[in-house]
C-alpha positions as CSV (number, residue, x, y, z in Angstrom):
1,M,136.2,55.1,-72.2
2,M,136.7,56.6,-68.7
3,K,137.2,60.1,-70.1
4,H,133.9,59.7,-72.1
5,L,132.1,58.5,-69.0
6,L,133.4,61.4,-66.9
7,K,132.4,63.9,-69.6
8,I,128.9,62.4,-69.7
9,T,128.5,62.5,-65.9
10,L,129.9,66.1,-65.7
11,T,127.5,67.2,-68.5
12,A,124.6,65.5,-66.9
13,G,125.4,67.1,-63.5
14,L,125.6,70.5,-65.0
15,I,122.4,70.0,-66.8
16,A,120.8,69.1,-63.4
17,L,121.8,72.6,-62.3
18,G,120.2,74.1,-65.3
19,A,123.2,74.8,-67.5
20,S,122.6,74.1,-71.2
21,P,125.0,71.7,-73.0
22,A,125.5,74.4,-75.6
23,L,126.5,76.9,-73.0
24,M,129.0,74.5,-71.5
25,A,130.5,73.8,-74.8
26,E,131.0,77.4,-75.9
27,S,133.9,79.6,-75.0
28,P,133.1,83.2,-74.0
29,K,134.2,84.3,-77.5
30,A,132.3,81.6,-79.4
31,P,129.4,82.5,-81.6
32,G,126.1,82.4,-79.7
33,A,127.8,82.7,-76.3
34,A,126.6,86.3,-76.0
35,A,123.0,85.1,-76.2
36,Q,123.6,83.0,-73.1
37,K,125.0,85.8,-70.9
38,M,123.2,87.5,-68.1
39,P,121.8,90.9,-69.1
40,K,123.5,94.0,-67.8
41,L,121.6,94.9,-64.6
42,K,120.9,98.4,-63.3
43,P,122.5,99.3,-59.9
44,L,120.4,98.2,-57.0
45,T,119.0,100.9,-54.8
46,P,119.0,100.3,-51.0
47,E,115.2,100.5,-51.0
48,A,114.9,97.8,-53.8
49,E,117.5,95.6,-52.1
50,K,115.6,95.7,-48.8
51,A,112.3,95.0,-50.5
52,A,113.7,92.1,-52.5
53,Y,115.3,90.6,-49.4
54,K,111.9,90.8,-47.5
55,L,110.3,89.0,-50.5
56,F,113.0,86.4,-50.5
57,D,112.3,85.7,-46.8
58,A,108.6,85.4,-47.5
59,L,109.3,83.0,-50.4
60,K,111.8,81.1,-48.3
61,M,114.0,81.4,-51.4
62,K,117.2,80.4,-49.7
63,E,115.8,77.0,-48.8
64,G,113.9,76.7,-52.1
65,I,117.0,77.2,-54.2
66,R,118.9,74.6,-52.1
67,N,116.1,72.1,-52.3
68,A,115.6,72.6,-56.0
69,L,119.3,72.0,-56.7
70,E,119.3,68.8,-54.5
71,Q,116.1,67.5,-56.2
72,A,117.5,68.2,-59.6
73,L,120.7,66.4,-58.8
74,A,118.9,63.4,-57.3
75,L,116.7,63.2,-60.4
76,Q,119.7,63.4,-62.6
77,I,121.5,60.7,-60.7
78,K,118.4,58.5,-60.9
79,R,118.4,59.0,-64.7
80,Q,122.1,58.7,-65.0
81,P,123.3,56.1,-62.4
82,A,126.9,56.5,-63.6
83,M,126.8,59.9,-61.8
84,A,126.2,58.3,-58.4
85,P,129.9,57.8,-57.4
86,Y,130.4,61.5,-58.0
87,E,127.3,62.8,-56.1
88,D,129.4,64.2,-53.2
89,I,131.5,66.1,-55.7
90,Y,128.5,67.6,-57.5
91,K,126.9,68.6,-54.1
92,E,130.1,70.3,-53.0
93,Y,130.5,72.0,-56.3
94,F,126.9,73.3,-56.2
95,R,127.3,74.4,-52.6
96,K,130.5,76.3,-53.5
97,Y,129.0,78.2,-56.4
98,T,125.4,78.7,-55.2
99,K,126.0,80.1,-51.7
100,W,123.0,82.2,-50.7
101,E,125.1,85.0,-49.4
102,D,126.9,85.2,-52.8
103,M,123.8,85.0,-54.8
104,K,121.2,87.0,-53.0
105,K,122.3,90.5,-54.1
106,D,122.4,89.4,-57.7
107,L,119.0,87.9,-57.3
108,A,117.8,91.1,-55.8
109,K,119.0,93.0,-58.8
110,L,117.1,90.6,-61.1
111,Y,113.9,91.1,-59.1
112,A,114.4,94.9,-59.0
113,Q,114.6,94.9,-62.8
114,A,111.3,93.2,-63.0
115,F,109.4,94.8,-60.1
116,S,109.3,98.3,-58.6
117,V,109.9,98.7,-54.8
118,K,106.1,99.1,-54.4
119,E,105.5,95.9,-56.3
120,L,108.1,94.0,-54.3
121,N,106.4,95.1,-51.1
122,E,103.0,94.1,-52.5
123,L,104.3,90.6,-53.4
124,T,105.8,90.3,-49.9
125,K,102.5,91.3,-48.4
126,F,100.7,88.7,-50.5
127,Y,103.2,85.9,-49.7
128,T,103.0,86.6,-46.0
129,S,99.2,86.4,-46.1
130,D,97.4,83.1,-45.4
131,V,96.5,82.6,-49.1
132,G,100.0,83.6,-50.2
133,R,101.6,81.0,-47.8
134,K,99.1,78.4,-49.0
135,S,100.0,79.2,-52.6
136,L,103.7,78.5,-51.8
137,T,102.7,75.1,-50.4
138,V,100.2,74.2,-53.1
139,M,101.5,75.7,-56.3
140,P,104.5,73.4,-56.8
141,R,102.3,70.3,-56.6
142,L,99.7,71.9,-58.9
143,T,102.5,72.7,-61.4
144,Q,103.8,69.2,-61.1
145,L,100.3,67.8,-61.7
146,S,99.7,70.2,-64.6
147,M,102.9,68.9,-66.3
148,L,101.9,65.3,-65.7
149,M,98.5,66.1,-67.3
150,A,100.1,67.6,-70.3
151,Q,102.6,64.7,-70.7
152,Q,99.7,62.2,-70.5
153,R,97.8,64.1,-73.2
154,I,100.8,64.3,-75.4
155,A,101.6,60.6,-74.9
156,K,98.1,59.6,-75.7
157,H,98.5,61.1,-79.2
158,A,102.2,60.2,-79.8
159,D,101.4,58.2,-82.8
160,E,99.9,61.3,-84.5
161,L,103.1,63.2,-83.8
162,K,105.3,60.3,-85.0
163,A,103.3,60.1,-88.3
164,A,103.6,63.8,-88.9
165,V,107.3,63.8,-88.3
166,E,107.8,60.8,-90.5
167,K,105.7,62.4,-93.3
168,R,107.8,65.6,-93.1
169,A,111.1,63.5,-93.1
170,K,109.9,61.9,-96.3
171,E,109.0,65.2,-97.9
172,L,112.4,66.6,-97.0
173,E,114.2,63.6,-98.4
174,A,112.2,63.8,-101.6
175,A,113.0,67.5,-101.9
176,A,116.7,66.9,-101.3
177,A,116.7,64.1,-103.9
178,K,114.9,66.4,-106.4
179,K,117.6,69.1,-105.9
180,K,120.4,66.6,-106.6
181,K,118.9,65.8,-110.0
């Protein structure tokens, strides 16, 4: 029982960080594991690295990542109270493996894959402008409210979805029974 509880709390904690249960269960040689790997990234030029770091500063990415991890863990603990006695372990684990100094160069490589140096500089210019700074403040709340709006619309019509799923389940059962004959 205790091993099962520990496995559940560990899985829930890793999910809070964004790891998929399938990824956690697969060994590196397991089928499908390759689909979960990070893509091979091009070498980072000094210009791209510098531009990415300026963007990260404008985005306050270091603080944003830390806050996102803490909020995800707090939410997961709220959803899975059995994790609460292990909260300090999860926090230390996340701090250990998500240190900004260890991550920022890899993040810069990701951004350099997606944006040219010119584009990185333009993004930095935008996010250091008044409207860019406002967007950093307002957009998370707008995203949250958008998700809430979508959830409410979906919940309002949940019976329709339930009926469609039940209908399909009956069709699949009938088809399976027909094949057995």
